[in-house]
C-alpha positions as MATLAB code, in Angstrom:
seq = 'MNRDATFRRAQRQRIKAKRLREMRWLRDRDAAEIGIHIDTPKRCSCPFCGNPRRHFGQPTRQELQET';
ca = [
     104.934   86.801  110.206;
     106.633   88.206  107.155;
     106.105   91.941  106.658;
     106.577   92.491  102.966;
     106.351   95.650  100.890;
     102.594   95.367  100.356;
     101.982   95.318  104.108;
     104.204   98.368  104.638;
     102.491  100.181  101.772;
      99.074   99.437  103.267;
     100.176  100.689  106.688;
     101.554  103.887  105.170;
      98.270  104.499  103.311;
      96.350  103.891  106.555;
      98.494  106.425  108.435;
      98.223  108.894  105.555;
      94.432  108.704  105.613;
      94.420  109.157  109.388;
      96.693  112.206  109.240;
      94.574  113.756  106.479;
      91.452  113.294  108.614;
      93.157  114.809  111.648;
      94.688  117.781  109.866;
      92.484  119.019  107.084;
      94.883  121.868  106.239;
      97.219  119.281  104.649;
      94.846  118.798  101.732;
      96.091  122.040  100.192;
      99.728  120.911  100.380;
     101.779  119.006   97.851;
     102.394  115.259   98.101;
     105.973  115.630   99.402;
     104.869  117.739  102.348;
     102.113  115.270  103.216;
     104.670  112.441  103.103;
     106.957  114.314  105.483;
     104.073  114.878  107.868;
     103.217  111.167  107.812;
     106.730  110.211  108.886;
     107.254  113.015  111.414;
     104.039  114.622  112.654;
     105.963  117.155  114.768;
     108.349  118.805  112.355;
     110.094  121.166  114.765;
     110.970  121.394  118.445;
     109.755  124.912  119.184;
     107.717  125.453  122.386;
     104.473  125.169  120.417;
     105.299  121.857  118.694;
     107.944  120.198  120.850;
     108.238  118.555  124.218;
     106.338  120.601  126.843;
     108.464  119.182  129.657;
     111.629  120.562  128.144;
     110.199  124.018  127.509;
     107.791  124.538  130.416;
     108.885  121.990  133.032;
     105.521  120.213  133.069;
     105.503  116.783  134.770;
     104.988  113.596  132.790;
     101.876  111.415  133.143;
     103.794  108.959  135.283;
     104.944  111.727  137.617;
     101.362  112.988  137.911;
     100.162  109.499  138.888;
     102.802  109.150  141.595;
     101.733  112.312  143.390;
];
């Protein structure tokens, strides 16, 4: 299957609509900031946004299933 530019554009629009539904606060932002959020939903790696295992030592789902 050939994935041309129209397919990629449609996928990006689909993701953009999904992100806008999930995070209504983005509607007040400019287009560039919305585009950044589409590509990288978690923009930083602070304890509030980043990997909880790295910051708090919480086990992964797989580790929880094994115990």
